[in-house]
C-alpha positions in Angstrom: 47.9 -2.2 2.3 48.6 -0.6 -1.0 46.6 -0.8 -4.0 48.6 -1.3 -7.0 46.7 -1.4 -10.6 49.0 -2.1 -13.7 48.5 -0.5 -17.1 49.9 -2.6 -20.1 49.3 -0.3 -22.8 50.2 -1.4 -26.6 51.4 -5.0 -25.7 51.7 -7.1 -28.8 52.3 -10.7 -27.2 49.5 -12.5 -25.9 51.8 -14.8 -24.2 53.2 -11.5 -22.2 49.5 -10.7 -21.6 48.7 -14.1 -19.9 51.6 -14.1 -17.7 51.4 -10.6 -16.8 48.1 -11.2 -15.4 49.5 -14.3 -13.5 52.1 -12.5 -11.6 49.3 -9.7 -11.1 47.0 -12.2 -9.5 50.1 -14.0 -7.5 51.0 -10.7 -6.4 47.6 -9.6 -5.2 47.2 -6.9 -7.7 44.0 -4.8 -7.3 43.5 -4.2 -11.3 44.8 -4.6 -14.7 43.8 -2.6 -17.0 44.8 -3.7 -21.1 44.8 -0.6 -23.2 45.2 0.7 -27.0 45.9 -2.8 -29.1 47.0 -5.1 -26.2 45.1 -8.4 -26.8 43.0 -9.4 -24.3 41.1 -12.5 -22.9 37.2 -13.3 -24.3 34.5 -11.0 -22.2 30.8 -10.8 -22.0 29.6 -8.7 -24.9 33.0 -9.0 -26.8 32.9 -7.2 -30.1 35.7 -8.9 -31.6 34.9 -11.2 -34.1 34.1 -15.0 -32.5 37.4 -16.8 -34.1 39.7 -14.1 -33.7 38.5 -13.6 -29.6 38.8 -17.6 -29.2 42.4 -17.7 -30.6 43.8 -14.8 -28.7 41.7 -16.1 -25.3 43.3 -19.5 -25.9 46.8 -18.0 -26.7 46.6 -16.0 -23.2 45.1 -18.7 -21.2 48.4 -20.7 -22.2 50.4 -18.6 -19.9 47.8 -17.0 -17.6 46.9 -20.5 -16.5 43.2 -19.5 -14.8 44.4 -16.1 -14.1 42.8 -14.6 -17.2 39.5 -15.6 -14.6 40.8 -15.0 -11.5 42.2 -11.7 -11.9 40.0 -8.5 -12.2 41.0 -7.0 -15.8 39.5 -4.5 -17.6 40.0 -3.3 -21.6 40.1 0.1 -22.5 41.0 1.0 -25.6 41.6 5.0 -24.6 44.8 4.7 -22.6 44.3 8.6 -21.6 40.6 8.1 -20.0 42.1 5.2 -17.7 44.7 7.7 -16.9 42.7 10.7 -16.2 40.2 8.5 -14.1 43.1 6.8 -12.0 44.6 10.1 -11.0 41.0 11.3 -10.3 40.7 8.6 -7.9 43.8 9.0 -6.2 46.0 6.8 -7.8 49.9 8.0 -8.5 50.9 6.8 -12.1 54.4 5.7 -12.6 55.7 4.6 -15.8 58.6 1.8 -16.0 60.8 3.2 -18.8 63.9 4.0 -18.7 63.8 7.3 -19.7 66.4 10.5 -18.9 64.6 11.6 -15.9 64.1 8.0 -14.6 65.1 6.6 -11.1 65.8 3.7 -9.8 63.1 1.4 -8.4 64.9 0.8 -5.6 65.2 4.5 -4.7 61.2 5.1 -5.0 59.4 5.3 -2.3 55.8 3.9 -3.3 52.6 5.9 -2.0 49.3 3.9 -1.2 47.8 4.1 -4.2 49.9 3.6 -7.4 49.3 2.4 -10.9 52.0 1.3 -12.9 52.3 1.7 -16.6 53.9 -0.8 -18.7 54.6 -0.5 -22.6 55.1 -2.3 -26.0 57.9 -5.2 -26.1 59.8 -3.2 -28.6 59.0 0.4 -28.5 58.3 1.3 -24.7 55.7 3.8 -23.7 54.6 6.7 -26.6 56.8 9.8 -25.8 53.8 12.1 -25.8 52.3 9.8 -22.7 55.6 10.0 -20.6 55.5 13.7 -21.2 52.2 13.7 -18.9 53.3 11.4 -16.4 56.1 12.6 -13.9 57.3 9.3 -12.2 59.7 7.1 -14.5 61.1 4.5 -13.0 63.6 1.9 -14.3 65.6 -1.5 -12.9 69.7 -0.9 -13.4 70.6 -3.6 -15.4 74.7 -5.6 -15.2 74.8 -6.9 -18.3 75.1 -5.8 -22.0 71.2 -6.3 -22.7 69.3 -2.7 -22.7 66.2 -4.0 -20.8 64.5 -6.8 -19.5 61.0 -8.9 -21.0 58.3 -6.7 -20.2 56.6 -9.0 -17.7 59.8 -9.8 -16.1 60.5 -6.1 -15.2 56.5 -5.6 -14.2 57.1 -8.8 -11.8 60.2 -7.0 -10.2 58.5 -3.8 -10.1 55.2 -5.0 -8.9 57.2 -6.8 -5.9 59.0 -4.0 -5.0 56.0 -1.4 -4.9 53.9 -4.3 -2.9 56.6 -5.7 -0.4 59.5 -3.3 -0.1 
C-alpha cells in the first residue's frame, strides 16, 4: 500500500485546512504537514495566544468535522526542513502546481512513498520552492477557469495517487 503524505504550505483559509484534514482522513493519508503560515488546530503546548488558537481551531472544526482529531497532522513553520526530512525518509516530493514543466496527473505513475505539496490558494507554491522539486503535476481543466479550489484539487490528486 502506498504511503502518502500531504504538505499544505501557506494556505490561508481555515475552512480549506479543515476540509483538507477531512479529505486526507477519508483517503487514508499517513500525515498532513501544515507549514508556513497555514492555520492549524489547537495542540498541546500551543504557543499561540489562547484566544487565537481557539478561534482558528473552531473555524477548522467546522469543515474538518472531527478529522482534526483523527487525522495525524504536524505543524512545522519551516517547509525546507520538512522537505529535507521526507526526502531522507525515502519520499518522492511532487508539487501540485501548473507550471511549464508540469505533467498531467493522470499520466504520472506514483511511487510507493510520495509527498504531495500544495500551495497558497491565490499565489500557489513559491517559485523558489518549485525550483527544488523535480515533479510538478497538474489537473487538466475543461472550463474557462484556470484552477480548482486547492482542496478540490488535492482530493482529486490524492484519490489518483492512492487508488489508481
